[in-house]
N, C-alpha and C positions, 0 to 999 in steps of 0.2 A: 504494500497499501502505500511505506513512505517512496518506493521507488518511482511509482505512477505519481504521486504529486509531486515530485521533482520534477518529471519529464513536461509535467504540464505546465510547470511553474517555468520554467526555461523556455518552454515554446511560446507562453504568453509573454514574456518579457522580449524574448526576441522579435516577436510580429510587430512589438509597439516599439521597439528600440528606435527609432526613425521619425517618430511623432516626437515634434517639441512640445515639453509639458513643462508645467513648472514643481520645483522640487517641494514634495513633502515634509521631509525626514533625511536629515543628515544620520549616518554609524557610520562612527571613526572614517570620516572623511570621503564614505562613498553613499551618494545620492539615490534614493525613494521619490520616483517621482507620484503627482498624484493618481495620473494615468496607468499606473503600474499598478497603483492601490485598485483602482476601480476595477481594472481588468482581471485581476485574481479573483475578488469578489464574484466579479459574472460569471466568469469560467470554470471558478471551482464551487459556486453556489454557498457562498460564506458571507459572514459578517466583516464587517469594515474592521474591527477589531483583531481578528482572525485573520485577516489576509495581513494588516500590519505586523504581528507577530511573525507571521511566517515569513516575510520580507526581510524585518529586519536580523532574522535569526538566518535567513540565506547571506546575508551581508555580513556579519559577522564570520559564520564558516568562512566566506571569501577571504576574507581577511585573515583569518587565523591559517588557512591554507599559503596563501602570499608570505606571512611575515613567518613560515618554518622554511618558506624556501624550498617546497615540494614542487619540483619540476618534471614533465612526463615530453617525451621526445616524440615525432610523429613517427617513427616506427613502433613504438606501443601502442600508439594509437591505431594503427593498421594493422596490428596482428590482433587488437581488441576488436576492432570491428570484423576482420576476417572468418574469429570464432563467434561471434555473434550470429554472422551471415550463414555459417554453418550449423551451428544450433538450430537455425531457423529452417536449414535446407534453402538456403537462398543465392543468387549471387548479388555481387554489389549492383549492379548494374538493376536487377530485381528492387534490390532494398532503394537506390535512388528513387527512381520510379515511385515506390509505395511513399516515400517522404512527401513528394512532390506530390501527388495526387492527396497528401494531407493537408497541403500549405507549409510545407517543413523544405527549408533549403540544405544541399548538403553540406555547406562551411557549417551552419547550426548544429549540424546534427554530432559534424566531429568536435565541435568545439564542449558541444554536451559528455559526449564519450573521454574526452581529454578530465573533464570536472570530475566525473563518475569517480576516474584512476586515482585523481590528485585527489578525493576524498577519502577513498579505500586505503591508499598509502598512508593520508594524515591518522586514519582511524586505528590502521597496523601499530605507526610510531607513537601517535601519544594519547590514547584511548584505551585500547586493546588490553595493557597493561593493569588497567584498573579495575579487570572483571577477574573475580581469583575461580579459579575452575571448581566445579560442586563436587562436591562429595555423593555418594552411592545414595546416603539416606536424601538428601538435596532433590536429587532428581527422582529418586521415588516419590518423594513429597509433592512434586510435579507433576510426574506422570498421575497420580490420582486423583489431585486436583484438576488436570484437564485429560482426564480418559478417553471423553467423547471426540477429541481431537485425535486419537489415535486408535480408533476404531477398525480402523484399514491396516492390518499388518501387514508387516512388506514379504515379499516374495525372495528366495535364496535362487539364484538363477548362474547355469553352468555355461560359460561364453570362453569363444578363443579370440583374440583380439591378434588381428591381423595389421601390420604397422609398414607404411612406405611412405618415400617422397615421391616415387614416383604413382602417377593414378594408372598408368598403365602396366606397370610391374602387378601392381593391390590386381587389378582386372584378372591378370592371367593366373595369378597365385588362388583367388576364387575359383578359377576354371577350372583347376587342378591342384585342389588342395591336398592331394596326397606326395606331391612331388615338391621339393625347395625351389625354391627361385630367391635366385641372388639379388640382394635388395629388399627383401622382405621378411622382418621377424614374425614370428607368432609368440604366445603367453599362453597360458589355462588359467581363466580367474572363478572364481566363484562372487559373485558381485548380489548386493541386498537391494532392492528395488525404490528403499527409501535413500538411498546413497546416489542414485541418477536424476539426473537434468529430465524434470518432465518430458522435453525433447526425446531424448535418446529412452526414457522408459515405453514411451509410445511405438519408436521405431522397434525396439526388442518385443514387444506385443503386438506386433504385426506381421511382425518374421515369423515365418513356421518353424519347430522346432526340424534341428539337421541342415539348416538354411542359413546364407548369409544377409545381412542386411546389405544396403546399397552402400559403396564408398562413400565414408565423409570426411569433407574439406576441412581441418581444424585450425586452418591458419597456421599451421609449423609442420605440416605433413598430411598423410591419408588416412585413415583407419577405417578399418570392417569387421562385424561380430558376427564372430559364426556361433548360432545358438546350440548350444548341445542339449540342453533343457530349460527349462521356465521353474522349475520345483514345485513347493506348494508354500501356503501359506503358513505363518507361525503367528503366536499371539501369546500376549504377557510381557512384562516388562523387561525382561530380558531380552527379547526377539526385538522390542521396540527402542531397546536403548538408545542407538546411535540417533534414531529420528527425537528421542526425548533429547538427548543433549542437544541437538540443532537445534531445536525449538526455544528450549531454555536460552540458549547463547543468543539466539535471536532476540527475542524478548530482555535480555541483558545488555546487548549489543546497542538495543534503541534507547532502551533508559541510559545508557552509559551517554551517549550521544546526547541524549536532552540534558541531562545534569553537566555537561560539558557546556554545552553552549548556553544554558541558565547563567552559568559561573562565567562566562564569556559577558554577557547581557550586563550581568548585576556589574561589572566593573569598567562598562564600555561608555566610549561620551556619545551618546545619544540625543541629538537636537531636534525637535518637531518645531517647525516653520511652518507649516500649515495642514490642515486634515480637514 
């Protein structure tokens, strides 16, 4: 949800950036305009107070990232976008076309991805250390409190990963699975459905047992999965441990980020000019 709000916020601000408007609030030297506030209100269906709060925290976060000197190279942005395209089974051209249909520019999307990488790096370097790893007792309490969220038990799947830098060599290996192909590596794994991305899980589910998935461009090479078995569902805390830990971490991460930004806000120079 937080990521979706960020994307919407970025799109709103970018689309209105060229319109001359009055400065409403100054946050550590960064301006928030009355037009931005109105746009966030209208597009996210929220009160002026909530829109102002969101924009102030957005400016504080950007200022913190800038002050921390966190930089991201063009190659890192390119790799991230290639990975996103691969996860959605899309080409870069298809992504550009989709963005255009939504009224967004490719340049704006590149800036958004760059900022997302910077935010993640900032979190890893400055906020993650404030979150202590939970004990088994804490995780069990969290599981019992949110049991309904873990009603769908994970499945253990037996897979063989085929990797190659060449899509042609990978296709050759898929056509001749019993023959070693130079330039293609294989590795057998047991994978739990709760540790897979939704896109990969859906791909595995749609692939018949004893068959290959279609090749995937990861941005760093090409992979395909041979589905040996899709296993059976498990239940209980132990079976859901990884999912429980991931959910617990997500909630703690959101709270830690919120606490960090609120601390910044308490010490920030914020000047309200007009509202």
